[in-house]
N, C-alpha and C positions, 0 to 999 in steps of 0.2 A: 046524665049525658050518656048517650050510647056511643058505640065504637065508630059509627059512621060520622057523627058530629066531631069527634076527636080527630078522626082521619081528615076531615075537611079543614079543620083549623090547622093541622100540621101541614097540609098541602099549601094552604094560604101563607103560612109562616115561611115555608120553603120558597115559594114563589117570590115573596117579599125580599127574602135574603138574596135570591138571584138578582133581582132588580137593583137592590142596593149595591151588590158587588159589581154589576155592570156600570152603574153610575160612578163608583169609586175608580174603576178601571179607566173610564173615559176621562175623568179628572187627571189621573196620573199620566195618561198618554198626552193630554194637552200640555201639562207642565213639562213633560219630557221634550215635546216638540218645540216649545218656546225656548227651553234651555239649549237644545241642539241648534236652533236657529241663531240664537245669540252667540253661541260659541263659533258657529260658522262665520258670522259677520265679523267677530273679533279676529278670527284667523285670517280672513280675507283682508281686513284692514291692516293687521300686523304685517302680513306678507307684502302688501302694496307699499306700506310705509317704509318697511325695511329696504325694499328695492329702491325707493326714492331717496332715502337717507344715505344709503351705502354707495350709490352710483353717481351722485351729483354733488359737486362743490357748490353749496348753496349761495355763498356770497357772490361768486362769479356768475352763477346762474341768475341771481336776482338782477345783477347789473345788465346781463344780456337780455333779460326779460323786459327791462325798462327801455333799452335802446337797441333794437334789432339791427341797426346800422344799415348795411347795404343789402340786407336780405339774402345773403348767400345761403346755400343749403345748410351749412353747419349752424349759422346763426338762427335760421328759422327753426331748426330742430331743437336748439337750446331754448328758444322762446316757447316752443310747445312744451318742453320739459318743465319750464318755469310755471306755465299755466296749469299743467298737470299737477305739479306740486301744490299750487294754490287750491286746486280742486280737491286734492287729497286732504289738505288742511281743513277745508270746509266740510268734507265728508266725516273727518274725525270729530269735528265740532258737533255734527249732527248725531254721531254715535254717543257722545257725552250727553247730549240733550235727551236721548232715548234711554239713558241709563246703562248702556252697554260698556262704557268706558268711564274711568275716573278722570276728573278734570286735571289732576296732576299729570296724567299721561298726555293730555293735550298740550299742556304747558311745556312738558319735557320734549315732545316731538316737534312742536311748532312755535310755541310762545317765545322761546329764546331767540329764534331767528328774526321774528317780527320785531322784537324789542331791540335787537342789535341793529337792524336796518333802519329803524326809526331814529335811533340814537346817532348812527354814524354816516348815514347816506341821505342827505337832504332830498335828492331826486325821488327816493322811495316814498317819502311823505307826500310829495307833490303827486306822484303817480297814484298813491292810495286815495288821495282826496278826489282825484278824477275817476278812479275805477271802483270805489267802494260800493256804488249803487248796483254794480253787476253781481254782487254777492248777496246772500240772504241777510236779512236785517240782524238776526242774532249773531251771526258770524262777524258781520261788519262791526257791530257793537263791541264784540270781544276784541277784535283787532284794534279798534279805537281806544279801548281801555288799556291795551298794551302801550299805545302811543302816549296816552296821558300819564302813565306811570313813569315814563322815561323823559317826559318833556321838562 
């Protein structure tokens, strides 16, 4: 072998090394982006949930959500809060399904309220029977499971 052949092989090996390094870097960036996205979703969910859980008395809110009464401004506002809380519960369920949250977190944040309402407030069970079709099937099934464990 002459020096030119050796030089060509070395250049080829160097080019292959650069290509492999770029592929590895692309894989690392993709993993980092997915991790950052999941962390951002977790932070957003935590902040929204903390806000909902810390500012609203849920039992009273549930009762207001079931019977808006005379539709005064306050009652309408509390009804909106109740439905926002339900939307937050469904969003949290979706995060569990995507693997961004542990199911224990869902039970801690929302399951105990649903279980309590099913057990102690007959109007909630009737309302849920009427309203469950407005929610995603998986979420509705999860709430139904909470009802069946307390029945």
